[in-house]
Residue, then its C-alpha position, 0 to 999 in steps of 0.5 A: m500499500v503507497t504511504e501517506e508521502n506518497r499519496k500526496e504525490n498522485i492525486m488519486r488515492i492507492v487504497e488496498l480493498t477491503a470490507e472497511t475501506r469498501t464500506n467508507i468508499l460507499e458512504n463517501l459516494l452517497k453523500r453525492s446524493p440529491n437526496s442529502y441536499g434538504k437545505f435547498e429543497q425549502v427555496v425549491e418548494e418556495i420556487l414550485e408554489n410561487v410558479r404554482a400560484k402566479k405562473d407566466a408572472a413566477v417564472f418571468e420573475y425568477s428569469r430575470k432575478f437569475d438569468g438576467a433575461e426580461l422575458n414575457a408572454g410573447n417572447i418565451r417561446v423561441t421562433e423559428e426564426e431563433i431555430q433558423e439563426a441556430y442553424t446559422l451559427v453551428d458548424a454544419d459539420l457538427v450537424e452533420i455530427i449530429r444527425k449521424a447521432i441521431r441515426n444510431i440512436r433512434e435505431y437502438h432504442e427501436m429494437q425497444k420498441r414493444y406492442s399491445w397483446f392479447d391472448s384468448k383462451p377456449n373458454g371465452s376469455i380473453l387478457g392483453q396489455k395495451l401500449t399507450p404512449i404519454e401524451k405530453v412530455g417535458v424535456y429539462v436541458p441546462g444552459g450556459k456552461a452545462a449545455y449538452p447536445s447530446s442530453v437533448l438527443m437521449n432524452v428526445i429521441p425515445a420519447v419520438v420513437a415511443g410516439v409521444g404526441r406533444i415534446v416540450m422542452t425548456t432550457p434558461c437563455n442567456q441576458e439577451g434572452k438567446v439559447t445555446p445553438t447547439t441545443l436548439v438544433a439538435a432540439k430541431e433535429a431530435g424532434v423537439c415539437e414548442i422550446y420554451k424559454a424557463g430554467g431551474a427550479q422555475a422551468i420545472a414547476a411550469l411543467a409540472y403545473g401548466t402556466e398561460s404560457i408553458p402547458k403542462v405536461d403528463k412527464i419531464c425527464g433531462p438533467g439539471n442542477i440540485y434545485v432541478a433534481l429538488a423540483k423534480k422529485a418534489v413534483y414527482g407524483h402530480v407528474s412522472i419523472d425519468s429520476v432524479a440524478g446525482p453527479s456522474e460517475i465511472l467505474v473501471l474494472a481492470d486487470e493486468t492486462a489493461n491500457p493503463r493510459y486509456v484507462a486513465a483517460d477514461l476516468l477522467s472524461q467523467a472527473e471532469h463533468d463535475e466536482m463531485a463526480s467520481a472516478i473509481l478505477v478497481t484493479t488485481s494489478r499493483e502495477l497498472a493501479q500505479k502507472v493508471s495513478e501517474e497517467a492520471d496526474q501527467f493528463v490533468t495538467e494538461l486538459s482544460r477543465r483542470e481545476i474541476l478534476e484535481k476537486s473530483l479525484e481529490n474527493y471522489g477519485y480512488i484506485l482500488i486493489a483488490g486480492t482477486m478479480d471476485e473481490a473487484i466483481e462484488t465490490a463493482n456490484e455494491i457500487a453499482s456505478e452509472h458507467l462500468e468499463i470492463v478491461t480484461k482479458d474476457p471482458f465479456q465473461t467478466m461481464t456475466k458476473i455482473k449484476n449491477a451497473g447503469a451502462i456496461f462498456l467492455g474492451e478497451y477500444s469501446s470508451e465511456p464517451l463513445g455511449d456518452y455522444f454515438a453508439g446508440p445506448n442511452h446515456i440518462l442513466p441510473t446514479n448514485g447505486t440506484a443500477k441496482f434498481f433503476s435502468p438506463l432511460n428508454v421506450d418503455d419510460f414514455v409508453k403507458k401500460s393498461s391491462i386487459i380483461s374480457y371474459s364471456r359468461e361462461a368463461l366467468e360462470a366457471v370462476h364466480r363461486d371461487i371470486e365470490t368466496f375471496a372477496k367475502a373472505e376480506g370483507l367485502t361483500a360489495h365485491a362478491n355481489s358484484i360477481a354474484v347478481r350475474f348468475e342470481q337466476d340460476 
């Protein structure tokens, strides 16, 4: 194990993996959850209630306060002219890359489509499931430094594939009332129906409750800061949401065959997102651990977001040395990372033992950014250990399922006494009577 003196020289801590260190790391990672930021909840609740009561007036007030923008009913909606202007401001090559990414994302999500089904039996019963797209979906898109057109695609395309009829997007504007051009281009290409200049918790409130300008939707999805995350959590139940997302995270599971330079580069690809992002290497190779640490130090001095990288790695960056690959895999399953890269001698074999991960990248040429931008699978993934019970955003998230039940008289007659007995056992005589009246002449 490295000494304290050596540890200070390297930005990423090298730690022997034990039951104690694993517990401590898990507890540290969980501190990043939006559920740990209750001190912001009162502020968010006030914003939600204000928008619910004052509608447009409150949205305009908060836009003036937080964004310095003078919005009104006449300019809050992005016009077609503004969208066309955005195309002139975005490099043509980037527009074409966005279109290529859209094709890949759409093809992948088309494979997820499911259809209504019915099963009829000779006794006269028909059971089934009817799938119906959600009617109105709201997509929140951050603005400014956190404007990610790739997230526009990942939120919108599954909804389009699912058949959502109306996709409404909100995103903050700058002081001049302008929206990030790449955001507008991505939204237009992906199939957004209408775009409104609203950000923060006030935008979530507007989508959840509706205002004079912004329509109420049935589901809200999309990333955002802590205020957006807590606002989505607060309106859940009034509308549906995709998830309450935490900071980004990556875990690389590697053995002695891994390329340390590739591994270090991949760890930093997520650490640069946020000072609270997590980057973890779990390996059985002490030599790899040391080389990755050295490569990470070198990369940090060269990359543009150095300050964020340093704070992220100091707070939530770990290199864990496991005694065996089974111990390393057990740790990966316990952490349940948003992104999991497997760089071992036989990554497919290792993958069969993985139970918990948002997205799994296999082999040294399947770098995490491949999934962020281009491969096709969704990059909106469960964080903070929720991959143990949540899935990536997908077509099913934009579809409702209704059960179908149809019995003939003959089919019901064969089971009516059983149903009546069951209902009476629960003390629900009206339930029993509802069945019995159909056979009272028998």
